[in-house]
LUMLOVO-361074 format. One record per residue: x, y negated, z of N, C-alpha, C in turn. Coordinates in Angstrom, 2 decimals, always signed. Example, Ala and Ser with C-alpha at 12.3 -4.5 7.8 and 13.67 -1.06 7.14 Angstrom:
BEGIN
+---------+---------+---------+---------+---------+---------+---------+---------+---------+
:     n_X :     n_Y :     n_Z :    ca_X :    ca_Y :    ca_Z :     c_X :     c_Y :     c_Z :
+---------+---------+---------+---------+---------+---------+---------+---------+---------+
:  +13.19 :   +5.69 :   +7.80 :  +12.30 :   +4.50 :   +7.80 :  +13.20 :   +3.30 :   +7.80 :
:  +12.85 :   +2.25 :   +7.08 :  +13.67 :   +1.06 :   +7.14 :  +12.90 :   -0.03 :   +7.87 :
+---------+---------+---------+---------+---------+---------+---------+---------+---------+
This chain:
BEGIN
+---------+---------+---------+---------+---------+---------+---------+---------+---------+
:     n_X :     n_Y :     n_Z :    ca_X :    ca_Y :    ca_Z :     c_X :     c_Y :     c_Z :
+---------+---------+---------+---------+---------+---------+---------+---------+---------+
:  -24.54 :  -10.43 :  -21.36 :  -25.37 :   -9.14 :  -20.73 :  -24.22 :   -8.40 :  -20.87 :
:  -24.13 :   -7.97 :  -19.27 :  -23.18 :   -6.58 :  -18.96 :  -23.58 :   -5.21 :  -19.64 :
:  -22.40 :   -4.57 :  -19.99 :  -22.57 :   -3.58 :  -20.58 :  -23.10 :   -2.31 :  -19.51 :
:  -23.81 :   -1.65 :  -20.20 :  -24.41 :   -0.28 :  -19.32 :  -23.41 :   +0.69 :  -18.63 :
:  -23.64 :   +1.30 :  -17.69 :  -22.76 :   +1.97 :  -17.42 :  -23.35 :   +3.38 :  -17.33 :
:  -22.48 :   +4.35 :  -17.87 :  -23.23 :   +5.71 :  -18.06 :  -22.61 :   +6.04 :  -19.20 :
:  -23.10 :   +7.28 :  -19.94 :  -22.92 :   +7.87 :  -21.19 :  -22.60 :   +7.01 :  -22.16 :
:  -21.18 :   +6.62 :  -22.97 :  -20.90 :   +6.02 :  -23.91 :  -20.67 :   +4.63 :  -23.36 :
:  -20.56 :   +4.01 :  -22.38 :  -20.22 :   +2.93 :  -21.92 :  -18.80 :   +3.22 :  -21.14 :
:  -17.71 :   +2.22 :  -21.86 :  -16.67 :   +2.16 :  -21.84 :  -16.11 :   +1.54 :  -20.36 :
:  -15.22 :   +1.94 :  -19.65 :  -14.92 :   +1.65 :  -18.42 :  -13.45 :   +1.43 :  -18.50 :
:  -12.97 :   +0.05 :  -18.07 :  -11.63 :   -0.08 :  -18.06 :  -11.15 :   +0.14 :  -16.36 :
:  -10.19 :   +0.45 :  -16.06 :   -9.65 :   +1.03 :  -15.11 :   -9.18 :   -0.57 :  -14.55 :
:   -9.54 :   -0.50 :  -12.94 :   -8.95 :   -1.79 :  -12.39 :   -7.28 :   -1.51 :  -11.80 :
:   -6.68 :   -2.67 :  -11.71 :   -5.65 :   -2.61 :  -11.61 :   -4.84 :   -2.02 :  -10.48 :
:   -3.89 :   -1.48 :  -10.08 :   -3.47 :   -1.09 :   -9.01 :   -2.87 :   -2.24 :   -7.97 :
:   -3.58 :   -2.41 :   -7.15 :   -3.46 :   -3.66 :   -5.80 :   -2.78 :   -3.05 :   -4.43 :
:   -2.03 :   -3.76 :   -3.99 :   -1.51 :   -3.79 :   -2.44 :   -1.88 :   -5.03 :   -1.86 :
:   -2.12 :   -4.70 :   -0.53 :   -2.20 :   -5.66 :   +0.72 :   -1.23 :   -5.47 :   +2.04 :
:   -1.30 :   -6.38 :   +2.45 :   -0.35 :   -6.33 :   +3.70 :   -0.96 :   -6.77 :   +4.88 :
:   -0.81 :   -6.19 :   +6.12 :   -1.24 :   -6.58 :   +7.29 :   -0.26 :   -6.71 :   +8.50 :
:   +0.49 :   -7.98 :   +8.65 :   +1.32 :   -8.53 :   +9.26 :   +0.92 :   -9.17 :  +10.97 :
:   +0.85 :   -8.22 :  +11.65 :   +0.30 :   -8.89 :  +12.80 :   +0.83 :   -9.79 :  +13.66 :
:   +0.75 :  -10.36 :  +14.74 :   +1.89 :  -11.56 :  +15.56 :   +2.37 :  -10.57 :  +16.14 :
:   +2.04 :   -9.41 :  +16.67 :   +2.55 :   -8.59 :  +17.40 :   +4.34 :   -7.75 :  +16.56 :
:   +4.54 :   -8.50 :  +15.24 :   +5.56 :   -8.04 :  +14.35 :   +6.74 :   -8.98 :  +15.13 :
:   +6.17 :  -10.50 :  +15.51 :   +7.11 :  -11.28 :  +15.83 :   +6.41 :  -12.52 :  +15.53 :
:   +7.17 :  -13.85 :  +15.53 :   +6.92 :  -15.17 :  +15.30 :   +6.71 :  -15.07 :  +13.83 :
:   +6.15 :  -16.05 :  +12.92 :   +5.88 :  -16.54 :  +11.67 :   +7.27 :  -16.27 :  +10.69 :
:   +8.10 :  -16.73 :  +11.26 :   +9.40 :  -16.43 :  +10.38 :   +9.83 :  -14.72 :  +10.14 :
:   +9.59 :  -14.33 :  +11.33 :   +9.74 :  -12.63 :  +11.09 :   +8.73 :  -12.06 :  +10.13 :
:   +7.40 :  -12.27 :  +10.71 :   +6.14 :  -11.57 :  +10.07 :   +6.36 :  -12.17 :   +8.70 :
:   +6.84 :  -13.18 :   +7.97 :   +6.96 :  -13.46 :   +6.57 :   +8.08 :  -12.74 :   +5.87 :
:   +9.29 :  -12.54 :   +6.52 :  +10.40 :  -11.88 :   +6.28 :   +9.98 :  -10.10 :   +5.94 :
:   +9.44 :   -9.77 :   +7.14 :   +8.72 :   -8.07 :   +7.20 :   +7.91 :   -8.05 :   +5.69 :
:   +7.15 :   -9.31 :   +5.62 :   +6.07 :   -9.21 :   +4.60 :   +6.68 :   -9.35 :   +3.13 :
:   +7.92 :   -9.84 :   +3.16 :   +8.79 :  -10.22 :   +1.60 :   +9.24 :   -8.88 :   +1.42 :
:   +9.64 :   -8.28 :   +2.50 :  +10.40 :   -7.00 :   +2.18 :   +9.55 :   -5.87 :   +2.00 :
:   +8.32 :   -5.92 :   +2.21 :   +7.28 :   -4.85 :   +2.15 :   +6.94 :   -5.06 :   +0.60 :
:   +6.67 :   -6.43 :   +0.08 :   +6.11 :   -6.70 :   -1.15 :   +7.09 :   -6.25 :   -2.29 :
:   +8.50 :   -6.35 :   -2.02 :   +9.43 :   -6.12 :   -2.90 :   +9.21 :   -4.24 :   -2.77 :
:   +9.52 :   -4.03 :   -1.78 :   +9.31 :   -2.51 :   -1.82 :   +8.05 :   -1.64 :   -2.42 :
:   +7.04 :   -2.41 :   -2.20 :   +5.74 :   -1.81 :   -2.72 :   +5.77 :   -2.16 :   -4.72 :
:   +6.43 :   -3.07 :   -4.70 :   +6.42 :   -3.66 :   -6.17 :   +7.34 :   -2.33 :   -6.89 :
:   +8.15 :   -2.31 :   -6.47 :   +9.15 :   -1.36 :   -6.97 :   +8.41 :   +0.26 :   -7.11 :
:   +7.37 :   +0.54 :   -6.38 :   +6.35 :   +1.53 :   -6.31 :   +5.13 :   +1.83 :   -7.03 :
:   +4.66 :   +0.68 :   -7.19 :   +3.35 :   +0.46 :   -7.66 :   +3.07 :   +1.39 :   -8.76 :
:   +4.00 :   +1.41 :  -10.00 :   +3.66 :   +2.30 :  -11.05 :   +3.34 :   +3.66 :  -10.67 :
:   +3.86 :   +4.05 :   -9.78 :   +3.78 :   +5.56 :   -9.43 :   +2.29 :   +5.81 :   -8.66 :
:   +1.60 :   +4.79 :   -8.35 :   +0.30 :   +5.01 :   -7.75 :   -0.63 :   +5.31 :   -8.88 :
:   -1.68 :   +5.83 :   -8.63 :   -2.88 :   +5.95 :   -9.44 :   -3.47 :   +4.57 :   -9.97 :
:   -3.80 :   +4.51 :  -10.84 :   -4.74 :   +3.39 :  -11.70 :   -5.84 :   +3.15 :  -10.96 :
:   -5.94 :   +1.73 :  -10.59 :   -7.60 :   +1.64 :   -9.95 :   -7.03 :   +1.87 :   -8.32 :
:   -6.13 :   +2.48 :   -7.85 :   -5.68 :   +2.38 :   -6.37 :   -5.39 :   +1.20 :   -5.48 :
:   -5.65 :   +0.98 :   -4.51 :   -5.62 :   +0.10 :   -3.52 :   -4.59 :   +0.35 :   -2.16 :
:   -3.69 :   +0.10 :   -2.00 :   -2.76 :   +0.60 :   -1.19 :   -2.62 :   -0.65 :   -0.01 :
:   -3.02 :   -0.48 :   +1.18 :   -2.75 :   -1.28 :   +2.49 :   -1.90 :   -0.69 :   +3.23 :
:   -0.84 :   -1.72 :   +3.56 :   +0.33 :   -1.29 :   +4.51 :   +0.40 :   -2.46 :   +5.50 :
:   +0.35 :   -1.65 :   +6.50 :   +0.29 :   -2.32 :   +7.87 :   +1.36 :   -2.25 :   +8.58 :
:   +2.33 :   -3.29 :   +8.71 :   +3.52 :   -3.03 :   +9.61 :   +3.55 :   -3.29 :  +11.23 :
:   +4.05 :   -2.32 :  +11.66 :   +4.29 :   -2.07 :  +12.87 :   +5.06 :   -3.01 :  +13.64 :
:   +5.32 :   -3.15 :  +14.68 :   +5.99 :   -4.17 :  +15.53 :   +7.99 :   -3.54 :  +15.30 :
:   +8.25 :   -3.01 :  +15.05 :   +9.40 :   -1.89 :  +14.67 :   +9.63 :   -2.23 :  +13.33 :
:   +8.96 :   -2.71 :  +12.84 :   +9.41 :   -3.09 :  +11.09 :  +10.33 :   -4.38 :  +11.12 :
:  +10.44 :   -5.10 :  +12.14 :  +10.84 :   -6.48 :  +12.14 :  +12.69 :   -6.09 :  +12.33 :
:  +13.06 :   -4.60 :  +13.04 :  +14.11 :   -4.31 :  +13.43 :  +14.77 :   -3.51 :  +12.42 :
:  +13.98 :   -2.73 :  +11.77 :  +14.69 :   -1.85 :  +10.88 :  +15.00 :   -2.25 :   +9.73 :
:  +16.31 :   -1.35 :   +9.21 :  +16.95 :   -1.74 :   +7.96 :  +15.88 :   -1.72 :   +6.56 :
:  +16.38 :   -2.16 :   +5.69 :  +15.72 :   -2.27 :   +4.24 :  +15.60 :   -1.18 :   +3.89 :
:  +16.62 :   -0.11 :   +3.97 :  +16.79 :   +1.32 :   +3.40 :  +15.40 :   +1.97 :   +4.15 :
:  +15.49 :   +2.13 :   +5.74 :  +14.59 :   +2.60 :   +6.37 :  +13.52 :   +2.15 :   +6.14 :
:  +12.72 :   +1.05 :   +6.05 :  +11.74 :   +0.41 :   +5.43 :  +11.18 :   +1.31 :   +4.35 :
:  +12.04 :   +1.20 :   +3.35 :  +11.78 :   +1.89 :   +2.13 :  +11.43 :   +3.50 :   +2.21 :
:  +12.22 :   +4.16 :   +3.12 :  +11.95 :   +5.40 :   +3.52 :  +10.72 :   +5.68 :   +4.18 :
:  +10.39 :   +4.95 :   +5.10 :   +9.34 :   +5.00 :   +5.72 :   +7.83 :   +4.66 :   +4.81 :
:   +8.44 :   +3.68 :   +3.94 :   +7.24 :   +3.54 :   +3.02 :   +6.64 :   +4.60 :   +1.79 :
:   +7.68 :   +5.21 :   +1.80 :   +7.66 :   +6.48 :   +0.79 :   +7.13 :   +7.35 :   +1.38 :
:   +7.44 :   +7.79 :   +2.62 :   +6.82 :   +8.82 :   +3.49 :   +5.43 :   +8.49 :   +3.55 :
:   +4.88 :   +7.35 :   +4.10 :   +3.50 :   +7.02 :   +4.29 :   +2.87 :   +7.21 :   +2.75 :
:   +3.55 :   +6.76 :   +1.69 :   +2.63 :   +6.90 :   +0.24 :   +2.36 :   +8.48 :   +0.15 :
:   +3.51 :   +9.22 :   +0.29 :   +3.61 :  +10.68 :   -0.15 :   +2.17 :  +11.42 :   +0.96 :
:   +2.47 :  +11.10 :   +2.10 :   +1.31 :  +11.67 :   +3.00 :   -0.19 :  +11.32 :   +2.45 :
:   -0.16 :  +10.23 :   +2.13 :   -1.66 :   +9.55 :   +1.84 :   -1.96 :  +10.25 :   +0.35 :
:   -1.20 :  +10.57 :   -0.63 :   -1.38 :  +11.14 :   -1.61 :   -1.71 :  +12.65 :   -1.33 :
:   -1.30 :  +13.31 :   -0.63 :   -1.03 :  +14.83 :   -0.04 :   -2.63 :  +15.00 :   +0.13 :
:   -3.38 :  +16.01 :   -0.13 :   -4.87 :  +16.50 :   +0.13 :   -4.78 :  +16.89 :   +1.44 :
:   -5.80 :  +16.43 :   +2.29 :   -6.04 :  +16.57 :   +3.83 :   -6.54 :  +18.16 :   +3.67 :
:   -6.52 :  +18.88 :   +5.06 :   -7.23 :  +19.91 :   +5.18 :   -8.18 :  +19.31 :   +5.81 :
:   -9.62 :  +20.20 :   +5.23 :  -10.76 :  +20.15 :   +6.07 :  -10.67 :  +20.84 :   +7.31 :
:  -11.79 :  +19.96 :   +8.14 :  -11.63 :  +20.21 :   +9.72 :  -13.25 :  +20.94 :   +9.42 :
:  -13.09 :  +21.95 :  +10.35 :  -14.41 :  +22.64 :  +10.57 :  -15.11 :  +21.88 :  +11.60 :
:  -16.32 :  +21.77 :  +11.59 :  -17.26 :  +21.55 :  +12.66 :  -17.73 :  +22.14 :  +13.69 :
+---------+---------+---------+---------+---------+---------+---------+---------+---------+
């Protein structure tokens, strides 16, 4: 029997997850896999800083195949910081 949701029910937080989208525009399979490995390593170092239960999706642009590891890390940090910042509400 499933535990009931609501008052008194204990909910466990889901693990923080990350996924990667590296399209063929980045390059051939060898290059795409290299970019994915580099991103996976960079994200692993930053996963604990994300809120529990969050899901991070990283989409590699074609330029990711040519930038340095340090630059890739700096770009990832900037993207995560921008995602965590509250967005301004637009008036309709």
